[in-house]
C-alpha positions in Angstrom: 25.6 5.9 9.2 25.6 2.8 7.1 22.3 2.0 5.3 21.8 -1.4 3.8 18.8 -2.6 1.9 17.3 -6.0 2.7 15.1 -6.8 -0.4 12.5 -9.5 -0.4 13.6 -12.8 -1.7 11.4 -14.6 -4.2 11.6 -18.3 -5.1 10.4 -18.3 -8.7 10.5 -22.1 -8.6 11.3 -24.4 -5.7 11.8 -28.1 -6.3 12.3 -30.4 -3.2 14.2 -33.4 -4.3 14.8 -35.4 -1.1 15.1 -35.4 2.7 18.7 -35.7 3.9 19.9 -37.6 7.0 21.0 -34.2 8.6 17.4 -33.1 8.6 17.7 -30.6 5.7 16.3 -31.2 2.2 18.1 -31.1 -1.1 16.5 -28.3 -3.1 16.7 -26.8 -6.6 15.4 -23.2 -6.6 15.4 -20.1 -8.7 16.2 -17.1 -6.5 15.2 -13.6 -7.5 14.9 -10.4 -5.5 12.5 -7.5 -5.4 13.5 -3.9 -5.4 11.9 -3.2 -2.1 12.0 -4.8 1.4 13.4 -4.0 4.8 16.2 -1.6 5.6 19.1 -2.1 8.1 20.9 1.0 9.5 24.1 1.0 11.5 25.7 3.8 13.5 28.8 3.7 15.8 27.7 3.3 19.5 29.3 2.6 22.9 27.4 -0.7 23.2 25.8 -3.0 20.7 22.0 -2.6 20.6 19.1 -3.3 18.3 15.9 -1.3 17.7 13.1 -2.2 15.4 10.8 0.2 13.6 8.3 0.0 10.7 4.9 -1.5 10.1 5.9 -5.1 11.1 8.0 -4.1 14.2 5.2 -5.3 16.5 5.6 -8.9 15.1 9.1 -9.0 16.4 8.4 -7.1 19.7 8.4 -3.3 20.2 11.6 -1.3 19.8 11.8 -0.8 23.6 11.5 -4.5 24.3 14.0 -5.6 21.7 16.5 -2.9 22.8 16.1 -3.9 26.4 16.7 -7.6 25.6 19.8 -6.7 23.6 21.3 -4.6 26.4 20.7 -6.9 29.4 23.4 -6.7 32.0 24.5 -10.4 31.7 28.2 -10.6 31.0 29.0 -10.4 27.2 31.5 -12.8 25.9 34.4 -10.9 24.3 33.7 -12.4 20.9 29.9 -11.7 20.9 28.1 -8.4 20.3 24.8 -9.5 22.0 24.6 -11.5 25.1 21.2 -12.7 24.2 20.5 -13.2 20.5 16.8 -13.3 19.9 16.7 -12.7 16.2 18.8 -13.3 13.1 20.3 -9.8 13.1 21.7 -10.3 16.6 22.9 -13.8 15.6 24.6 -12.3 12.5 26.3 -9.6 14.5 27.5 -12.2 17.0 28.9 -14.5 14.3 30.6 -11.5 12.6 32.3 -10.3 15.8 33.6 -13.8 16.5 35.2 -13.8 13.0 36.3 -10.2 13.2 36.7 -9.3 16.9 38.0 -5.8 16.3 34.6 -4.6 14.9 33.4 -1.5 16.6 30.1 -1.6 18.5 27.1 -0.5 16.5 23.5 0.7 17.1 21.5 -1.3 14.7 18.0 -0.2 13.5 15.8 -2.6 11.5 13.0 -0.8 9.6 10.7 -3.8 9.1 8.4 -3.7 6.1 8.1 -7.4 5.2 5.7 -9.7 7.0 7.1 -12.3 9.3 7.3 -16.1 8.5 6.1 -15.3 5.0 8.4 -17.2 2.5 10.2 -14.1 1.2 13.3 -14.3 3.3 12.6 -11.4 5.6 14.7 -12.6 8.5 17.4 -14.0 6.2 17.5 -10.8 4.2 17.9 -8.7 7.4 20.7 -10.9 8.6 22.4 -10.7 5.2 22.1 -6.9 5.1 23.6 -6.8 8.6 26.6 -8.9 7.4 27.1 -6.6 4.4 26.9 -3.5 6.5 29.4 -4.9 9.0 31.7 -6.0 6.2 31.7 -2.4 4.9 32.6 -1.1 8.3 35.4 -3.7 8.8 36.7 -3.4 5.2 35.9 -7.0 4.5 35.1 -7.9 0.9 31.7 -9.4 0.1 33.5 -12.3 -1.6 35.6 -13.0 1.5 35.1 -16.8 2.2 34.8 -16.0 5.9 31.7 -13.9 5.3 30.1 -16.8 3.4 31.1 -19.2 6.1 29.3 -16.9 8.6 26.1 -16.8 6.5 25.6 -20.5 6.0 24.8 -21.5 9.6 22.4 -18.6 10.0 19.9 -20.2 7.6 19.6 -21.8 4.2 18.4 -18.5 2.5 21.1 -16.3 4.1 23.8 -17.0 1.6 21.4 -16.2 -1.3 20.3 -13.0 0.4 24.0 -12.1 1.1 24.7 -12.5 -2.7 21.5 -10.7 -3.6 21.5 -11.7 -7.2 19.3 -13.9 -9.4 20.7 -17.4 -9.1 20.1 -21.1 -9.0 20.3 -22.5 -5.5 21.1 -26.2 -4.9 22.1 -28.2 -1.9 19.9 -26.8 0.9 19.7 -23.6 -1.1 23.2 -22.3 -0.2 25.1 -23.5 -3.2 24.6 -20.7 -5.7 25.2 -20.1 -9.4 24.4 -16.6 -10.7 22.3 -16.5 -13.8 20.8 -13.7 -15.9 17.8 -12.0 -14.4 14.9 -10.0 -15.6 15.4 -6.6 -13.9 12.4 -4.2 -14.0 9.8 -6.9 -14.6 6.6 -5.8 -12.7 6.2 -7.9 -9.6 3.4 -8.1 -7.0 3.7 -9.8 -3.6 0.6 -10.7 -1.7 0.3 -12.1 1.8 -3.1 -13.0 3.3 -2.0 -12.1 6.8 -1.1 -15.6 8.1 2.3 -16.9 9.1 3.2 -20.5 8.4 6.0 -22.4 10.0 8.7 -23.5 7.5 9.4 -26.6 9.6 5.7 -27.5 9.6 5.5 -27.1 5.8 8.5 -29.3 5.2 7.1 -31.9 7.6 3.9 -31.9 5.5 5.7 -32.4 2.2 4.8 -35.8 0.7 8.3 -36.8 0.0 7.8 -37.3 -3.7 10.6 -36.2 -6.1 8.9 -34.6 -9.0 12.0 -33.9 -11.0 14.7 -31.3 -11.5 14.5 -27.7 -12.6 14.2 -27.3 -16.4 16.6 -25.6 -18.7 16.1 -22.3 -20.5 16.2 -18.6 -19.6 14.9 -17.4 -16.2 11.3 -16.9 -17.0 11.1 -20.1 -19.1 12.6 -22.1 -16.3 10.3 -20.5 -13.7 7.1 -21.1 -15.8 8.1 -24.7 -16.4 8.9 -25.2 -12.8 6.8 -25.5 -9.6 6.8 -25.0 -5.9 6.7 -28.4 -4.2 5.9 -26.7 -0.8 2.7 -25.0 -2.1 0.4 -28.0 -1.5 1.6 -28.7 2.1 1.4 -25.0 2.9 -2.2 -24.8 1.6 -3.0 -27.8 3.8 -1.9 -25.7 6.8 -3.3 -22.4 5.6 -6.0 -22.8 3.0 -6.3 -19.1 2.4 -3.0 -19.4 0.4 -5.1 -21.1 -2.3 -7.4 -18.1 -2.5 -4.4 -15.8 -3.1 -3.0 -18.2 -5.8 -6.4 -18.2 -7.5 -6.7 -14.4 -7.5 -3.2 -13.9 -8.9 -3.6 -16.7 -11.5 -6.7 -15.1 -12.9 -5.3 -11.5 -13.0 -5.1 -9.9 -16.5 -1.6 -9.6 -17.8 -0.1 -12.1 -15.4 3.0 -13.9 -16.8 3.7 -16.2 -13.8 2.2 -16.6 -10.4 2.7 -19.0 -7.5 3.6 -19.2 -3.8 7.2 -18.2 -2.7 9.3 -20.3 -0.5 7.3 -22.1 2.3 4.6 -19.4 2.1 2.3 -17.7 2.9 3.3 -14.9 0.5 2.5 -15.4 -3.2 3.9 -13.5 -6.1 2.9 -12.7 -9.6 4.9 -11.3 -12.5 3.1 -9.1 -15.0 3.5 -7.7 -18.5 2.9 -4.1 -17.3 2.8 -2.0 -14.2 -0.8 -1.2 -14.8 -1.8 -4.9 -14.8 0.2 -5.3 -11.6 -1.5 -2.4 -9.9 -5.0 -3.6 -10.8 -4.2 -7.0 -9.3 -2.9 -5.2 -6.2 -6.1 -3.3 -5.7 -8.1 -6.6 -5.9 -5.9 -8.1 -3.3 -6.2 -5.1 -1.0 -10.0 -5.3 -1.1 -9.6 -8.7 0.5 -7.6 -7.0 3.3 -4.4 -8.7 2.2 -0.9 -7.2 2.5 0.5 -6.2 -0.9 3.8 -4.9 -2.3 3.7 -3.7 -5.9 7.3 -3.6 -7.0 9.6 -5.1 -9.7 12.4 -7.6 -10.0 15.9 -6.1 -9.3 
């Protein structure tokens, strides 16, 4: 069995610079990763199939439903693992088998612990973990340009999640430069239980270029930065503002803001005790929390 972690992705800062003619946006972002997240498991099997377990499995459909969809009797193209690709894991497996057609069939299990449509790269992280696991099986290096070429069309965050290291992302987020991180720094993720559409948030962006990422070390740059999608996300889900207020007022907080296109917000703390106190306050509101640390 191959076990691959799919850690939560955090945008410590996210500057939207302009809309592009191709429909994407030019971004400058600081990517960091939590120690925890989802897990992807692969085992050799006669046929490709996907099962989903974990506390957020229901948001993607039950294991039985997903597995049934993945094993429909429609003819499967010789270069595709799944005849019907309903999520990014299946799309990642299909793309991998097109590039590496000798890959053996796998039973894939996603243990889903990150909320859906939440700005912390859950689907992108799952797809990236699937690609890393399949690369291990096929003996393909993670720096193989074919693997990066597979990742890019799957989503703007998939290359960053494939790399899995603290980095600056430019372009649509897929052009990456690794920088020094802050491993072990206490981190809290909070989601108020709402899902927001990335496309809707970008449509609500006001189009104003507020300038580039600053220079300095990771935390200096993050604190001097911003998330240009926070205001449009709050306009769609005002509860995000309540989460931001709670985290900003928490004792010992070093930095707090919304991640990605929301609705998950994060806070970095001086100590684990400060982080855990803030987590308890958020839990009393009925919000999802993940006390963790930067990887």
